[in-house]
N, C-alpha and C positions, 0 to 999 in steps of 0.2 A: 682536481680543482679544490683549492683550500677554501674553507668557509670560516666565518667568524661566529657562526651559531654553535651553541653548546650541543654535544652529542651524548647519547646514552646507548647502551646495549640492552636489548630486551630478549628474554628467553620465553618462547611461546609453546603452548601445547601443540602437538602436530595438527590437530583439526583446525585450530585457529590459524596456524601458519598456512595451511592449504587454502583456507577461505581468503585470506589476505592475498596469497599468491594468485588465486583465480580472479579475484576482483581487479588486481593490478594488471593482469594480462588482458582481461576484458576491456579495461579502460585505457590500455596502452600507456601505462605509467610504471614507475618503479614501485616496489613494495614500500620503500622508505618514504617516497613521496606520498603514497596513499595514506600511510599511517600518520605522517606529519599533517596532511590535509584534514584527516579525521580529528586529530587532536586539536587543531586550530578551530574546527567547527564546534567541538564540545567544550572549548576553553571557557566561555562565559558560564556554563553550568558548573564546571569544575571550580571556578572562582567562587561561586555561591556556596558550593559544598565546603570549600576551604574555610570561608567565613563562618559558616554554621558550625563546623567542627571546632574551630578556635573558640567560638562563643560557648559551645557545649562543654568544652574543657574547663571553662571558668564557672560553670553553673554548679549549684548544689545538687545532691542526690535526688531530692524531690523534683526539682526543676528538670533534671535529666529524664526522669520517668515521664513527666508530662510532654517533654519534647519527643521522646520515643513514641508515645501514643499518637501525637500529632503527625509525625512522620509516617507511621504505619497507616493512618487514615488517608494521608495524601497518596501513599503508594497504592492503596486499594482503589482509590479514585482513578489514578493514572492507569492502572491495569485494566479497570472496567472500560475506560475511554479508549485505550490503545489496543485492547484485546481484538476487537473486530478488524482494525486496520492490519494488525499482525496476521490474523487469519486470512485476510484478503491477499496479503503479500505471499503467504504460503501457497494459496490456491493458484495465484498467478505463476509462482515459481514452478508449480507442478504442471503448468500448461493449461490451466482452466481460466478462460477469460472472466473478467468481472461480470456479474449478473447484468449490469446495465449495458454491456457490450454484446450480449448474446444476440445473434441474428443480424448483427451489423455487417454489411458487406463493404469492403474497401472500394473506393471510387474506381480504381482501375479494373476491378472485376465487374462492376456495374456496367461499364462501357462495353464489355465483351458479351453481355447478355443480349438476347434478341429483344428488339423493341416491343413494347406492349401494344396489343391491338386496341383499336378505339371503337370496336363493335358495341352496339347497344346491349345492355344486359338482357338476358332472356327473362320472360315472365315467370313468375313463381308458379308452382304447381297449383296453388289455390286459385290464383287469378285465371289460369287456363281452364280449370274445372268450372268456374263460375261462368266464363265466357261460353263454354260448351252448353251449359244448362240454359243460358239465355237463348242461344240459337235454337235449341230443341223446343223451348217453350214458344218461340216465335213462329213455328211451322204451322 
């Protein structure tokens, strides 16, 4: 099927290729469709980067140094903010549920459990001992 959209050829490292192939298989789409969708998602960010690069090319040496410093600070803040999220994604990928979900039982498993009894709770040991002392004192 012919398309009017421009095309490019991309050479990837083997591990990047395997990741894209695995994601495409898992999502039931083509590798090119997955890459295209990803690029569409990051397009607004890439447009900002392009504008920043073009402006940086027009700046003086002193201004470039200030811009680099600002970008390094922004990167440090983003890393600090995204670090816990990325660590959580790594734990989930390793099969560990998020901390907030530990102990949670899916509804279909809850239905299979035996119903809870509605018996009265037993008296505590302290209250039993006190009752025994009162009855001995009343003899």
